[in-house]
C-alpha positions as CSV (number, residue, x, y, z in Angstrom):
1,M,-8.2,11.5,-9.4
2,N,-4.8,10.0,-9.7
3,K,-3.4,12.7,-7.6
4,M,-5.9,11.9,-5.0
5,V,-4.6,8.3,-4.8
6,A,-1.0,9.4,-4.8
7,G,-1.9,11.9,-2.1
8,A,-3.5,9.3,0.0
9,L,-0.5,7.1,-0.3
10,A,1.7,9.9,0.7
11,V,-0.5,10.5,3.8
12,A,-0.1,6.9,4.9
13,F,3.7,7.2,4.4
14,L,3.8,10.4,6.5
15,I,1.8,8.9,9.3
16,S,4.0,5.9,9.7
17,P,7.2,7.8,10.6
18,A,5.3,10.0,13.0
19,L,4.0,7.1,14.9
20,A,7.3,5.5,15.2
21,A,9.0,8.4,16.8
22,T,7.5,8.4,20.3
23,A,10.0,6.8,22.6
24,A,13.7,6.3,22.4
25,D,13.5,2.8,23.7
26,A,10.4,1.8,21.5
27,A,10.7,1.7,17.8
28,E,7.4,-0.1,17.1
29,W,3.9,1.4,17.0
30,T,0.5,0.0,16.1
31,V,-1.7,2.3,13.9
32,D,-5.2,2.8,15.1
33,H,-6.9,2.6,11.6
34,D,-10.3,3.6,13.0
35,A,-8.9,6.9,14.4
36,S,-6.5,7.5,11.4
37,K,-7.1,9.0,8.0
38,L,-5.3,9.0,4.7
39,T,-6.9,11.4,2.4
40,F,-6.4,13.4,-0.8
41,K,-7.9,16.3,-2.6
42,V,-7.9,17.4,-6.3
43,R,-9.8,20.1,-8.2
44,Q,-11.9,19.0,-11.2
45,G,-13.1,22.2,-12.9
46,D,-14.8,24.2,-10.1
47,K,-15.4,21.2,-7.9
48,L,-13.0,20.0,-5.2
49,I,-13.0,16.2,-5.0
50,T,-11.9,14.5,-1.8
51,G,-11.0,10.8,-1.3
52,S,-9.3,8.3,0.9
53,F,-7.7,4.9,1.0
54,G,-9.4,2.4,3.3
55,K,-6.6,-0.3,3.5
56,W,-2.9,0.4,4.1
57,D,-0.2,-0.9,6.4
58,A,3.1,0.5,7.7
59,K,6.2,-1.0,9.1
60,I,8.3,1.5,11.0
61,D,11.6,1.3,12.8
62,M,12.6,4.7,14.2
63,D,14.5,5.9,17.2
64,P,13.4,9.5,17.8
65,E,16.8,10.2,19.2
66,A,18.3,9.2,15.9
67,P,15.6,9.8,13.2
68,E,18.2,9.7,10.4
69,T,18.5,5.9,11.0
70,A,14.8,5.3,10.5
71,A,13.4,2.7,8.1
72,I,9.8,3.1,7.0
73,N,7.8,0.9,4.6
74,V,4.2,1.7,3.8
75,T,2.0,-0.3,1.5
76,V,-1.4,1.0,0.3
77,D,-4.1,-1.2,-1.3
78,T,-4.9,0.9,-4.4
79,G,-8.2,-0.8,-4.8
80,S,-9.4,0.6,-1.5
81,V,-9.7,4.1,-2.9
82,S,-13.0,5.9,-2.5
83,T,-14.1,9.5,-3.2
84,D,-17.0,11.8,-2.5
85,D,-17.7,11.5,-6.3
86,G,-18.9,8.0,-7.0
87,Q,-18.1,8.2,-10.7
88,M,-14.5,9.3,-10.0
89,G,-14.1,6.6,-7.4
90,Q,-14.9,3.9,-10.0
91,T,-12.7,5.6,-12.6
92,L,-9.6,5.7,-10.3
93,T,-9.3,1.9,-10.3
94,G,-9.2,1.7,-14.1
95,D,-6.2,0.9,-16.3
96,A,-5.6,4.6,-17.3
97,W,-5.6,5.6,-13.7
98,L,-4.3,3.4,-10.8
99,A,-4.6,0.2,-12.8
100,T,-5.5,-1.7,-9.6
101,G,-5.7,-5.0,-11.4
102,A,-2.1,-4.9,-12.6
103,H,-0.8,-2.8,-9.7
104,P,-2.8,-3.6,-6.5
105,K,-0.2,-2.0,-4.2
106,A,1.5,1.4,-4.0
107,T,4.5,1.8,-1.6
108,F,6.5,4.5,0.1
109,T,9.9,3.6,1.5
110,S,12.2,5.9,3.5
111,D,15.5,5.2,5.2
112,E,16.0,8.8,6.4
113,V,13.9,11.0,8.6
114,V,15.3,14.5,9.1
115,P,14.3,16.8,12.1
116,T,13.1,20.2,10.8
117,G,12.0,21.8,14.1
118,D,10.4,21.1,17.4
119,G,8.3,18.1,16.8
120,T,8.5,18.4,13.0
121,F,10.3,16.1,10.5
122,D,10.8,15.3,6.8
123,A,10.6,11.7,5.7
124,V,12.9,11.4,2.7
125,G,12.1,8.5,0.4
126,T,10.5,7.1,-2.7
127,L,6.8,6.8,-3.6
128,T,6.1,4.0,-6.1
129,I,2.8,3.9,-8.0
130,K,2.2,1.6,-11.0
131,D,5.9,0.5,-10.8
132,I,6.9,4.2,-11.3
133,A,9.3,5.3,-8.5
134,V,9.6,9.0,-7.8
135,P,11.7,10.6,-4.9
136,M,9.5,12.3,-2.3
137,T,10.0,14.3,0.8
138,L,7.0,14.2,3.2
139,P,6.8,16.8,6.0
140,F,4.9,15.9,9.2
141,S,4.4,16.9,12.8
142,L,4.5,14.5,15.7
143,K,3.0,14.7,19.2
144,V,3.6,12.0,21.7
145,D,1.6,11.6,25.0
146,G,2.6,8.5,27.0
147,D,1.9,5.5,24.8
148,K,0.0,7.4,22.2
149,A,1.3,9.3,19.2
150,V,-0.4,11.6,16.7
151,A,1.2,12.4,13.4
152,R,-0.2,15.0,11.0
153,G,1.1,16.1,7.6
154,G,0.6,16.4,4.0
155,S,2.3,17.1,0.6
156,T,1.4,17.4,-3.0
157,L,1.9,14.9,-5.9
158,E,2.0,15.4,-9.6
159,R,-0.4,12.8,-11.1
160,Q,1.4,12.9,-14.5
161,D,4.6,11.7,-12.8
162,Y,2.8,8.4,-12.2
163,K,0.9,8.3,-15.5
164,I,-2.4,8.6,-13.7
165,G,-5.1,9.9,-15.9
166,S,-2.5,10.9,-18.5
167,E,-5.2,11.6,-21.1
168,I,-6.9,14.2,-19.0
169,D,-5.4,17.6,-19.2
170,D,-4.7,19.8,-16.2
171,A,-7.5,22.2,-17.2
172,T,-10.0,19.4,-16.7
173,L,-8.4,17.7,-13.7
174,D,-5.7,19.5,-11.8
175,G,-2.3,17.9,-12.2
176,T,-1.4,18.5,-8.5
177,V,-3.0,16.3,-5.9
178,K,-2.9,17.3,-2.2
179,V,-2.5,14.5,0.3
180,E,-3.1,14.7,4.0
181,F,-2.9,12.3,6.9
182,D,-3.9,12.2,10.5
183,V,-2.5,9.1,12.2
184,V,-3.0,7.9,15.7
185,A,-0.8,5.1,17.0
186,T,-0.2,3.2,20.2
187,K,3.2,2.0,21.4
188,K,3.6,-1.8,21.1
189,K,4.1,-3.4,24.5
């Protein structure tokens, strides 16, 4: 379940850089939260649990002609986590998991975006959950059509790195959480 949360955070982080990289003269984009998704998946026994974060924000400064100069800051409201398993959704906010009372926000920061191919990038940065900062590279694709941008990507996180559900072994709840994002943004005018 912790991986799900971390995955969702990662998705939000990936989406932000993708939206920023649409026009050389425009560094700012507005995320369409209704059309965007920040999700995560983790296996619990023989069941795949999926979840998402409902509240997150991103501040992006990126010139697609010089992505290595990008500055990306994503903040996720950890209390906005939900899953397709009601019991797990409630558990994730607890002290042994995301500890949303003591740590209401998770962040991803990046000051380097590296082109990896035609329309693909890696955002190199740090994901911080429960005040534990771990380096992370987030791959994503970006498609820009006029004033609209769509960024898609994903990665995996190790929940034990963030002490999320530490008392639960990997045989019960997989230690690796897959995060995915699909972000739609509009260029600020």
